[in-house]
Each structure stands twice: as C-alpha cells, then as structure tokens.
C-alpha positions as CSV (number, residue, x, y, z in Angstrom):
1,M,148.6,272.5,-56.1
2,T,146.5,273.4,-59.0
3,Q,147.8,273.2,-62.6
4,P,148.0,276.5,-64.5
5,E,145.4,276.5,-67.3
6,R,146.8,275.8,-70.6
7,Q,146.3,278.7,-73.0
8,Q,144.6,277.5,-76.3
9,P,145.9,279.1,-79.6
10,A,143.4,281.7,-80.9
11,R,141.4,280.2,-83.8
12,R,141.5,282.1,-87.0
13,P,138.2,283.5,-88.3
14,T,136.3,281.0,-90.7
15,A,137.2,281.5,-94.1
16,P,134.1,282.2,-96.6
17,D,133.0,279.3,-98.9
18,G,135.3,279.1,-101.9
19,L,138.4,277.6,-103.4
20,V,142.0,278.1,-102.9
21,I,144.4,277.3,-105.4
22,V,147.6,275.9,-103.6
23,D,151.2,275.5,-105.3
24,K,151.9,272.3,-103.4
25,P,155.4,272.0,-102.1
26,Q,157.6,268.9,-102.9
27,G,157.5,266.4,-99.9
28,W,154.1,267.3,-98.7
29,T,151.2,264.9,-99.3
30,S,147.9,266.2,-100.4
31,H,146.6,265.3,-96.9
32,D,149.3,267.5,-95.3
33,V,148.1,270.5,-97.4
34,V,144.4,269.8,-96.2
35,A,145.5,269.5,-92.6
36,R,147.5,272.9,-92.9
37,M,144.6,274.5,-94.9
38,R,142.1,273.5,-92.0
39,R,144.1,275.6,-89.5
40,L,144.5,278.6,-91.9
41,A,140.9,278.6,-92.8
42,G,139.5,278.1,-89.3
43,T,137.3,275.1,-90.2
44,R,137.5,271.4,-90.7
45,K,135.3,271.5,-93.9
46,V,138.2,271.5,-96.1
47,G,138.9,269.0,-99.0
48,H,140.9,268.7,-102.4
49,A,140.3,267.8,-105.9
50,G,142.8,265.2,-107.1
51,T,145.8,263.8,-105.1
52,L,149.4,264.9,-106.0
53,D,152.2,262.3,-105.1
54,P,154.6,263.8,-102.4
55,M,157.3,264.3,-105.0
56,A,155.0,266.4,-107.2
57,T,154.5,270.1,-107.0
58,G,151.9,272.5,-108.4
59,V,148.3,273.0,-108.6
60,L,146.1,271.5,-105.9
61,V,142.5,272.8,-105.8
62,V,141.3,273.0,-102.1
63,G,137.7,273.7,-101.4
64,I,136.4,275.4,-98.2
65,G,133.0,275.3,-96.6
66,R,130.2,274.8,-99.3
67,A,132.8,274.8,-102.0
68,T,134.0,271.2,-101.1
69,R,130.8,270.1,-102.9
70,L,132.3,271.5,-106.1
71,L,135.2,269.3,-105.8
72,T,133.5,266.1,-107.1
73,Y,133.1,267.9,-110.4
74,V,136.5,269.5,-110.4
75,V,138.1,266.1,-110.0
76,G,137.0,265.0,-113.6
77,A,138.5,268.0,-115.2
78,D,141.3,267.6,-117.5
79,K,144.9,268.4,-116.2
80,E,148.2,269.7,-117.5
81,Y,151.8,268.7,-116.2
82,L,155.5,269.6,-116.9
83,A,157.5,266.2,-116.3
84,T,161.0,265.1,-116.5
85,V,161.6,261.5,-117.6
86,R,164.8,259.7,-117.4
87,L,165.3,257.1,-120.3
88,G,167.5,254.2,-119.6
89,V,166.5,253.6,-115.9
90,T,163.8,251.6,-114.4
91,T,162.6,251.6,-110.8
92,T,160.4,249.9,-108.6
93,T,157.8,252.7,-108.5
94,E,158.2,254.2,-111.8
95,D,159.5,257.3,-110.3
96,A,162.8,258.7,-108.6
97,E,161.6,257.5,-105.0
98,G,162.0,253.8,-105.9
99,E,164.8,251.4,-106.1
100,T,166.6,251.0,-109.4
101,L,165.8,247.8,-111.2
102,A,167.9,248.3,-114.4
103,V,170.2,250.7,-116.2
104,T,170.2,250.3,-120.0
105,D,172.4,252.5,-122.3
106,A,170.0,255.1,-123.9
107,S,172.8,257.5,-125.3
108,R,171.8,256.4,-128.9
109,L,168.4,258.1,-128.7
110,A,167.7,261.1,-130.7
111,H,164.8,263.7,-130.2
112,D,163.0,262.2,-133.3
113,D,163.0,258.8,-131.7
114,V,161.3,260.0,-128.6
115,V,158.7,262.0,-130.4
116,A,157.8,258.9,-132.5
117,A,157.6,256.7,-129.4
118,A,155.2,259.3,-127.8
119,V,152.7,259.2,-130.8
120,P,151.1,255.9,-130.0
121,L,150.7,256.9,-126.3
122,T,148.4,259.9,-127.0
123,G,144.7,259.9,-127.8
124,D,142.1,257.6,-126.3
125,V,144.2,254.9,-124.9
126,Q,144.2,251.9,-122.5
127,Q,146.7,252.7,-119.9
128,V,148.0,250.3,-117.1
129,P,148.0,252.4,-114.0
130,S,151.2,252.6,-112.1
131,A,151.6,249.6,-109.5
132,V,152.1,252.0,-106.8
133,S,148.8,253.9,-107.3
134,A,146.0,254.3,-104.7
135,I,143.9,251.9,-106.6
136,K,142.5,249.2,-104.4
137,V,143.2,245.5,-104.8
138,D,141.0,243.2,-102.8
139,G,140.3,246.1,-100.4
140,Q,144.0,247.2,-100.0
141,R,145.8,250.1,-101.8
142,A,148.1,248.9,-104.6
143,Y,150.9,250.9,-103.2
144,A,150.8,249.2,-99.9
145,R,150.9,245.8,-101.4
146,V,154.0,246.9,-103.5
147,R,155.7,248.2,-100.6
148,A,155.0,244.7,-98.7
149,G,156.9,243.0,-101.4
150,E,153.8,241.8,-103.5
151,Q,153.8,241.7,-107.3
152,V,150.9,243.8,-108.2
153,E,149.3,243.8,-111.8
154,L,146.4,246.2,-112.5
155,A,144.1,246.1,-115.4
156,A,144.4,248.8,-118.3
157,R,142.0,251.7,-118.0
158,P,140.7,254.0,-120.7
159,V,142.2,257.5,-120.4
160,T,142.7,260.4,-122.8
161,I,146.2,261.8,-123.4
162,S,145.6,264.8,-125.6
163,T,149.2,265.9,-125.7
164,I,152.8,264.7,-124.9
165,E,155.1,267.5,-126.1
166,V,158.7,266.3,-126.2
167,G,161.4,268.9,-125.2
168,D,165.3,268.7,-125.7
169,L,167.0,265.7,-124.6
170,R,169.9,265.9,-122.0
171,A,172.7,263.3,-121.7
172,A,173.2,261.9,-118.3
173,E,175.1,259.1,-116.8
174,V,174.2,256.5,-114.1
175,D,176.9,253.9,-113.1
176,G,178.9,254.6,-116.2
177,T,176.0,254.1,-118.6
178,G,174.7,256.7,-120.7
179,V,171.2,257.8,-120.1
180,V,168.8,260.5,-121.2
181,D,166.6,263.0,-119.6
182,V,163.9,264.7,-121.4
183,D,161.3,267.3,-120.3
184,V,157.6,266.5,-121.5
185,R,154.3,268.5,-121.4
186,V,151.3,266.3,-120.8
187,V,147.6,267.3,-121.2
188,C,145.5,264.4,-120.1
189,S,142.1,263.3,-118.7
190,S,141.5,262.7,-115.0
191,G,142.7,259.2,-114.1
192,T,145.9,259.2,-116.1
193,Y,149.2,258.4,-114.4
194,V,152.2,260.5,-115.7
195,R,154.5,257.8,-114.0
196,A,152.9,255.2,-116.3
197,I,153.5,257.5,-119.3
198,A,157.1,257.7,-118.3
199,R,157.3,253.8,-117.9
200,D,155.6,253.3,-121.1
201,L,157.7,255.7,-123.1
202,G,160.7,253.9,-121.9
203,D,159.4,250.7,-122.8
204,A,158.4,251.7,-126.4
205,L,162.0,252.8,-126.8
206,G,163.3,249.5,-125.5
207,V,165.4,251.2,-122.7
208,G,162.9,251.7,-119.7
209,G,162.2,254.9,-118.0
210,H,160.8,256.6,-114.9
211,L,159.8,259.9,-113.7
212,T,162.2,262.3,-111.9
213,A,160.1,265.5,-111.6
214,L,156.3,266.4,-111.8
215,R,154.7,269.8,-111.7
216,R,150.8,270.1,-112.3
217,T,150.4,273.4,-114.0
218,R,146.6,273.4,-114.5
219,V,143.4,271.5,-113.2
220,G,140.4,272.5,-115.5
221,G,140.3,276.3,-115.6
222,Y,142.7,276.5,-112.5
223,T,146.2,277.3,-113.3
224,L,149.5,278.0,-111.6
225,S,149.1,281.9,-112.3
226,Q,146.1,281.7,-109.5
227,A,148.1,279.3,-107.2
228,R,149.7,280.5,-103.8
229,T,152.3,278.6,-101.6
230,I,151.6,277.5,-98.2
231,D,154.1,280.0,-97.0
232,D,152.3,282.9,-98.8
233,L,149.0,281.6,-97.2
234,A,150.3,281.4,-93.9
235,Q,151.3,285.3,-93.9
236,T,147.6,286.1,-93.6
237,S,146.9,287.8,-90.2
238,D,145.6,285.6,-87.4
239,D,142.5,288.0,-87.2
240,V,141.7,288.1,-90.9
241,P,139.8,285.5,-92.9
242,L,141.7,283.5,-95.5
243,D,141.1,285.2,-99.0
244,V,139.4,282.5,-101.2
245,L,137.8,282.4,-104.8
246,G,134.3,282.8,-104.3
247,L,131.8,280.2,-105.4
248,A,130.6,282.2,-108.6
249,D,134.0,282.8,-109.7
250,A,135.4,279.3,-108.9
251,A,132.6,277.7,-110.9
252,R,133.1,280.2,-113.8
253,A,136.8,279.1,-114.1
254,T,136.1,275.6,-115.0
255,F,132.2,275.3,-116.1
256,P,130.1,276.7,-118.9
257,V,127.8,279.3,-117.5
258,R,124.2,280.0,-118.0
259,E,123.1,283.3,-116.6
260,L,119.5,283.2,-115.0
261,T,116.5,285.3,-114.8
262,E,115.1,285.9,-111.3
263,A,112.2,283.5,-112.0
264,E,114.9,280.7,-113.1
265,A,117.0,281.2,-110.1
266,R,114.1,280.9,-107.8
267,A,112.9,277.8,-109.4
268,L,116.3,276.1,-109.4
269,S,116.9,277.1,-105.6
270,Y,113.6,275.0,-104.9
271,G,115.2,272.1,-107.0
272,Q,112.9,272.6,-109.9
273,A,113.9,272.3,-113.5
274,I,113.9,275.1,-116.0
275,D,113.5,275.3,-119.9
276,A,116.9,275.0,-121.7
277,D,117.9,278.1,-123.5
278,D,118.7,276.3,-126.8
279,A,118.6,272.9,-128.4
280,A,122.3,272.2,-128.4
281,V,122.3,272.9,-124.4
282,A,119.3,270.7,-124.0
283,S,120.9,267.6,-125.7
284,S,124.4,268.1,-124.3
285,G,124.2,266.9,-120.9
286,A,127.3,269.2,-119.8
287,T,127.4,270.3,-116.2
288,T,127.0,274.1,-116.2
289,A,127.2,276.8,-113.7
290,A,123.9,278.7,-113.2
291,I,124.5,282.2,-112.1
292,G,121.8,284.4,-110.6
293,P,121.1,288.1,-111.6
294,D,123.0,289.0,-108.4
295,G,126.0,287.3,-109.5
296,T,125.7,284.4,-107.0
297,L,126.2,280.7,-107.8
298,V,122.7,279.2,-107.7
299,A,123.6,275.8,-108.9
300,L,125.2,273.3,-111.0
301,V,122.8,272.1,-113.6
302,E,122.4,269.4,-116.2
303,A,120.4,269.2,-119.5
304,R,118.2,266.1,-119.6
305,A,115.2,265.3,-121.7
306,G,115.1,268.7,-123.1
307,R,115.0,270.5,-119.5
308,V,117.8,271.8,-117.2
309,R,117.7,270.2,-113.9
310,P,119.7,271.2,-110.8
311,A,122.4,268.8,-110.0
312,L,123.7,270.6,-106.9
313,V,122.0,273.5,-105.4
314,F,123.9,276.4,-103.5
315,A,121.3,279.1,-103.0
316,P,118.8,278.5,-100.4
317,A,115.3,278.5,-101.2
C-alpha cells in the first residue's frame, strides 16, 4: 500500500534585497528571529547585525539577500538602550536571569548619588565584559564556561559610553532588604555590555547591581519607529513578498552619502577608484554610501590616499 504524498507548505516568494528592522520580543534569541525571518522572506540568505540577549527587546537589524553584506558595517554603529538597573542585588549573570549572590541595603541612595557614580563610567573607558558574554576563552564561549561552574575573568576592552542618563529612583524590597530600581538611557559604541554598566554602577555605589530590563531603541540610524514585530511581519500574505527597506534607503539611514555622476557610478561598479569630492572627505576614511543617478546603491566607499575606493560593490558592472 503506497503512502500518500506529504504536501509541502507553499514557499513564500523571495523578498527583495534589503533590511528589516525587527522589534525583537522578549524570550527570543537573535537566532530565533533569523530562523523565523528566513521563512517569512522565502530565503536562507538572512543575517542580523548585533546580538540581543533573550531577555532584551527592541531593535534588531535583519539583512536579506545582498543586504547581508551591509551588516558587517552596521554592527559597528553606535547603539542606544533603555535599561532598568536594580541596585542592591548582585547575580551570577549580572542580569535578572541569574541566581542571586548578595542582597545589600541600598535604601539610603539618592538620585544625586547614582548620577555621580555614573559619571566615571562615561567617555572612553576600559570595560570588563560580562562573564556570561559570547567572548571566546580558549575556544569556548565565556557564558558556557560560567554555566559549567567555572570562574571566568575577562580582560578589559576599550569602549565609548557617550551617555548614561539616570531617571527617577524607585524603592523596592528583596527578602526584607530595601533596594532601588532605576531606569537609565545609555548611548554607547558597539561592543559595550549594558549588563556590565549595571554591575559597575552597583559596585561604584558599594551595593552591587544587576540588569532587570533592556530595550534597544536604536542601532546607528535605525530606530524603534521603523521596527515591526514578528507578529506584524507574519501578517504578510503568503503570496506577497515581505516588505523591506531597500538597499539605497538602508544605506542612507546610517552612512554619509556621496551622490555620483554616471561616469563615477560606472567606474565604481568596475571596482575602480574615483576622485574625492573635497579634501575633508579624502582624508576622513569614513565609510560612505555611493548612490547612483538612478537612486540605486552602487557601493560603499572609503577615502584613502586622496582617492575614493570601493570597499563593497553592489551594482553589477
């Protein structure tokens, strides 16, 4: 007796090349989002720019098709977060998912105390990453070693924390001890651990601290106002390609722009260098989006030795 043929679900039409700004839900890993986006976009060529922990929500920049090539540059963009720090409680993971290590009375803290403690944490600083980060130690992720019961000590790394804006303090209680919750807005460079900021803020105040909530509100020029939830994206009809932010608009959102002539666009499409349009650009070395006369993204370019050279070409020769 022959088995009936199993009917495969219809594959969605492949989405055009571009970015989707996703509002990542709590409890999802960044890999979970990519896996779901592969189904929604009808292609396996999907990636993301900058991991968010499962407990965190907010902006996750997802690239589809050729836009995945932009992600290497987007990862390095500055980021903005809204976070809640509990002062007076330390945990094994420096966030709310870890086991409590110590509870210290923090009820005496005033707003000015927290503001003063945040000042030395801003600027160009050497930050010790969270022990439960994805940094590799002898070939194994630090968080895996911590979960296996090992003591992990990571070397400090240079980061830039432009802003730690301290909100109102709220009294709370843990096991009969007075602790404090405070909301902070953080603007920082890529590679900064907000959990480590919570830890260091608590240490500076002498009471310890950990992160209880985290929402990323911006990555480079991509903000929550552009973000869509997974549920919203899933409402796209099965026979309609997923709507994306096209390559040129995606590049304009986070890179300075150089408008090209036809001759310049043609030269860059062949991988050739073009003249810098002014001396400042020629010496800056900043990655710039080169946009052709027809509005398409021709290349990402960098100025070196007085010439503008393609770092990544999108337009076919």
